[in-house]
C-alpha positions in Angstrom: 0.2 0.0 -0.2 2.7 2.4 0.9 4.0 1.7 -2.7 1.1 2.5 -4.0 0.5 5.9 -2.3 4.5 6.5 -3.4 3.3 5.6 -7.0 0.5 7.5 -6.9 2.2 10.8 -5.8 4.8 10.7 -8.5 2.2 10.1 -11.0 0.3 13.2 -9.7 3.4 15.5 -9.7 4.4 13.8 -12.9 0.8 14.8 -14.3 1.3 18.4 -13.1 4.6 18.9 -14.5 3.1 17.5 -18.1 0.8 19.6 -18.0 3.1 22.8 -16.9 4.9 21.6 -19.6 2.6 21.1 -22.1 0.8 24.6 -21.6 4.3 26.5 -21.6 5.1 24.8 -25.1 1.9 26.1 -26.4 2.3 29.5 -24.7 5.5 30.7 -25.5 4.4 30.2 -29.2 1.6 32.4 -28.6 3.0 34.7 -27.0 6.0 34.8 -29.8 3.3 35.0 -32.4 1.3 38.1 -30.7 4.6 39.9 -30.6 5.3 39.7 -34.0 2.2 40.7 -34.7 2.1 43.9 -32.6 5.4 44.6 -34.0 3.5 44.2 -37.7 1.1 46.8 -36.5 3.8 49.1 -35.3 5.0 49.2 -38.7 2.2 49.3 -40.4 1.1 52.7 -38.2 4.6 54.1 -38.7 4.3 53.6 -42.7 1.1 55.2 -42.6 2.4 58.2 -40.7 5.4 58.3 -43.1 3.0 58.3 -45.7 1.1 61.2 -44.5 4.5 63.3 -43.5 5.5 62.9 -47.1 2.5 63.8 -48.4 2.3 66.9 -46.5 5.7 67.2 -47.5 5.0 67.2 -51.1 2.3 69.8 -51.6 4.3 71.8 -49.5 7.2 71.4 -51.7 4.5 72.0 -54.2 3.0 75.0 -53.1 6.9 76.5 -52.9 7.4 75.7 -56.7 4.3 77.5 -57.4 5.1 80.2 -55.6 8.5 80.4 -56.9 7.1 80.0 -60.8 4.9 83.0 -60.0 7.7 85.0 -58.4 9.8 84.6 -61.8 10.4 86.0 -64.7 8.5 89.7 -63.4 10.4 92.6 -65.0 10.1 96.0 -64.0 7.5 97.0 -66.3 5.2 94.8 -64.8 5.5 96.1 -61.3 5.9 99.7 -62.5 2.0 98.5 -64.2 1.1 97.3 -61.0 2.4 100.0 -58.7 1.1 102.7 -61.3 -2.8 101.3 -60.9 -2.5 101.3 -57.3 -1.6 104.9 -57.8 -4.3 105.5 -60.0 -6.6 104.0 -57.9 -5.7 105.6 -55.0 -5.3 109.3 -56.6 -8.9 108.5 -58.1 -10.3 107.2 -54.9 -9.9 110.2 -52.8 -12.6 112.7 -53.7 -14.9 109.7 -54.0 -17.1 109.1 -50.9 -19.4 106.3 -51.9 -18.3 102.5 -51.2 -19.6 101.4 -54.5 -18.0 104.0 -56.7 -14.6 103.1 -55.2 -15.3 99.5 -56.2 -16.3 100.1 -59.6 -13.2 102.0 -60.2 -11.0 99.3 -58.5 -12.9 96.7 -60.5 -12.2 98.8 -64.0 -8.4 99.5 -63.0 -8.1 95.5 -62.1 -9.5 95.0 -65.5 -7.0 97.2 -67.3 -4.5 95.9 -65.7 -5.3 92.4 -66.5 -5.2 93.3 -69.9 -1.9 94.9 -69.7 -0.7 91.7 -67.7 -2.0 89.2 -70.3 0.4 89.4 -72.6 3.4 89.2 -70.3 2.6 86.8 -67.9 1.0 83.6 -67.2 -2.5 83.1 -65.0 -1.1 82.1 -61.7 1.8 85.2 -62.1 -1.4 87.5 -62.9 -2.8 86.2 -60.0 -0.2 86.8 -57.8 0.0 90.2 -58.9 -3.6 91.0 -58.7 -3.6 89.4 -54.9 -0.4 92.5 -54.5 -2.7 94.7 -55.9 -5.6 93.6 -53.6 -3.6 93.9 -50.9 -2.1 97.6 -51.5 -5.0 99.0 -52.5 -6.9 98.1 -49.2 -3.9 99.7 -47.0 -4.9 103.0 -45.6 -1.4 104.6 -46.9 -2.0 107.7 -49.4 -1.2 107.5 -53.5 1.8 109.8 -52.2 3.7 106.7 -50.6 3.9 105.1 -53.9 6.9 106.2 -56.5 5.7 107.4 -59.6 
Protein backbone atom coordinates (compact mmCIF):
# COMPACT_ATOMS: atom_id res chain seq x y z
CA UNK A 1 0.00 0.00 0.00
CA UNK A 2 2.87 2.31 0.76
CA UNK A 3 4.30 1.77 -2.70
CA UNK A 4 0.91 2.48 -4.23
CA UNK A 5 0.71 5.84 -2.43
CA UNK A 6 4.24 6.72 -3.53
CA UNK A 7 3.43 5.73 -7.08
CA UNK A 8 0.21 7.76 -7.00
CA UNK A 9 2.09 10.81 -5.70
CA UNK A 10 4.70 10.42 -8.40
CA UNK A 11 1.94 10.10 -10.99
CA UNK A 12 0.32 13.35 -9.84
CA UNK A 13 3.65 15.15 -9.71
CA UNK A 14 4.41 13.93 -13.24
CA UNK A 15 0.92 14.83 -14.45
CA UNK A 16 1.14 18.36 -13.05
CA UNK A 17 4.66 18.76 -14.45
CA UNK A 18 3.52 17.46 -17.85
CA UNK A 19 0.53 19.77 -17.85
CA UNK A 20 2.71 22.77 -17.01
CA UNK A 21 5.17 21.78 -19.73
CA UNK A 22 2.35 21.40 -22.28
CA UNK A 23 0.88 24.77 -21.36
CA UNK A 24 4.28 26.46 -21.60
CA UNK A 25 4.96 24.79 -24.96
CA UNK A 26 1.67 26.24 -26.23
CA UNK A 27 1.91 29.67 -24.59
CA UNK A 28 5.48 30.47 -25.67
CA UNK A 29 4.74 30.22 -29.42
CA UNK A 30 1.44 32.09 -28.93
CA UNK A 31 3.34 34.88 -27.14
CA UNK A 32 5.93 35.01 -29.92
CA UNK A 33 3.21 35.18 -32.57
CA UNK A 34 1.36 37.93 -30.67
CA UNK A 35 4.60 39.90 -30.33
CA UNK A 36 5.19 39.60 -34.08
CA UNK A 37 1.63 40.71 -34.80
CA UNK A 38 2.12 43.69 -32.49
CA UNK A 39 5.37 44.56 -34.30
CA UNK A 40 3.63 44.32 -37.67
CA UNK A 41 0.86 46.62 -36.46
CA UNK A 42 3.40 49.15 -35.20
CA UNK A 43 5.27 48.97 -38.51
CA UNK A 44 1.99 49.57 -40.33
CA UNK A 45 1.22 52.58 -38.12
CA UNK A 46 4.67 54.00 -38.77
CA UNK A 47 4.35 53.45 -42.51
CA UNK A 48 0.96 55.21 -42.52
CA UNK A 49 2.47 58.10 -40.59
CA UNK A 50 5.42 58.29 -42.97
CA UNK A 51 3.02 58.30 -45.94
CA UNK A 52 1.04 61.18 -44.42
CA UNK A 53 4.19 63.18 -43.66
CA UNK A 54 5.55 62.59 -47.16
CA UNK A 55 2.23 63.69 -48.66
CA UNK A 56 2.26 66.90 -46.63
CA UNK A 57 5.89 67.46 -47.59
CA UNK A 58 5.11 66.94 -51.28
CA UNK A 59 2.17 69.35 -51.09
CA UNK A 60 4.33 71.95 -49.33
CA UNK A 61 7.09 71.49 -51.87
CA UNK A 62 4.58 71.90 -54.69
CA UNK A 63 3.18 75.08 -53.11
CA UNK A 64 6.68 76.50 -52.72
CA UNK A 65 7.56 75.70 -56.32
CA UNK A 66 4.29 77.30 -57.46
CA UNK A 67 5.11 80.42 -55.47
CA UNK A 68 8.63 80.50 -56.94
CA UNK A 69 7.18 80.13 -60.43
CA UNK A 70 4.75 82.95 -59.71
CA UNK A 71 7.56 85.21 -58.54
CA UNK A 72 10.00 84.51 -61.36
CA UNK A 73 10.14 86.29 -64.67
CA UNK A 74 8.73 89.54 -63.37
CA UNK A 75 10.34 92.49 -64.99
CA UNK A 76 10.29 96.07 -63.83
CA UNK A 77 7.58 96.97 -66.33
CA UNK A 78 5.12 94.53 -64.74
CA UNK A 79 5.79 95.84 -61.26
CA UNK A 80 5.56 99.44 -62.42
CA UNK A 81 2.26 98.70 -64.21
CA UNK A 82 0.86 97.24 -60.99
CA UNK A 83 2.16 100.10 -58.83
CA UNK A 84 0.88 102.72 -61.24
CA UNK A 85 -2.53 101.01 -61.21
CA UNK A 86 -2.52 101.15 -57.40
CA UNK A 87 -1.46 104.78 -57.46
CA UNK A 88 -4.12 105.62 -60.02
CA UNK A 89 -6.75 103.95 -57.89
CA UNK A 90 -5.66 105.75 -54.74
CA UNK A 91 -5.50 109.14 -56.43
CA UNK A 92 -8.92 108.76 -58.03
CA UNK A 93 -10.62 107.47 -54.89
CA UNK A 94 -9.55 110.35 -52.67
CA UNK A 95 -12.33 112.67 -53.82
CA UNK A 96 -14.92 109.88 -54.06
CA UNK A 97 -17.10 109.24 -51.06
CA UNK A 98 -19.21 106.19 -51.77
CA UNK A 99 -17.96 102.65 -51.31
CA UNK A 100 -19.77 101.49 -54.44
CA UNK A 101 -17.96 104.08 -56.57
CA UNK A 102 -14.62 103.03 -55.11
CA UNK A 103 -15.36 99.37 -55.81
CA UNK A 104 -16.43 100.14 -59.38
CA UNK A 105 -13.24 102.11 -59.95
CA UNK A 106 -11.16 99.30 -58.47
CA UNK A 107 -12.84 96.75 -60.75
CA UNK A 108 -12.23 98.96 -63.78
CA UNK A 109 -8.55 99.42 -62.94
CA UNK A 110 -8.17 95.69 -62.25
CA UNK A 111 -9.61 94.86 -65.67
CA UNK A 112 -7.21 97.30 -67.35
CA UNK A 113 -4.27 95.86 -65.44
CA UNK A 114 -5.23 92.29 -66.34
CA UNK A 115 -5.41 93.27 -70.02
CA UNK A 116 -1.92 94.79 -69.79
CA UNK A 117 -0.48 91.76 -67.98
CA UNK A 118 -2.06 89.00 -70.10
CA UNK A 119 0.55 89.39 -72.82
CA UNK A 120 3.48 89.31 -70.38
CA UNK A 121 2.56 86.79 -67.69
CA UNK A 122 0.89 83.44 -67.23
CA UNK A 123 -2.38 83.02 -65.33
CA UNK A 124 -0.73 82.08 -62.03
CA UNK A 125 1.51 85.14 -62.12
CA UNK A 126 -1.44 87.38 -62.96
CA UNK A 127 -3.35 86.00 -59.98
CA UNK A 128 -0.34 86.75 -57.78
CA UNK A 129 0.00 90.32 -59.09
CA UNK A 130 -3.74 90.89 -58.64
CA UNK A 131 -3.53 89.68 -55.03
CA UNK A 132 -0.71 92.17 -54.43
CA UNK A 133 -2.83 94.85 -56.09
CA UNK A 134 -5.74 93.99 -53.77
CA UNK A 135 -3.55 94.17 -50.70
CA UNK A 136 -2.05 97.49 -51.70
CA UNK A 137 -5.38 99.05 -52.57
CA UNK A 138 -6.87 97.94 -49.28
CA UNK A 139 -4.21 99.69 -47.21
CA UNK A 140 -4.85 103.01 -45.51
CA UNK A 141 -1.71 104.65 -46.96
CA UNK A 142 -2.07 107.54 -49.33
CA UNK A 143 -1.06 107.53 -53.00
CA UNK A 144 2.00 109.72 -52.42
CA UNK A 145 3.65 106.81 -50.56
CA UNK A 146 4.10 105.02 -53.92
CA UNK A 147 6.74 106.03 -56.47
CA UNK A 148 5.80 107.85 -59.66
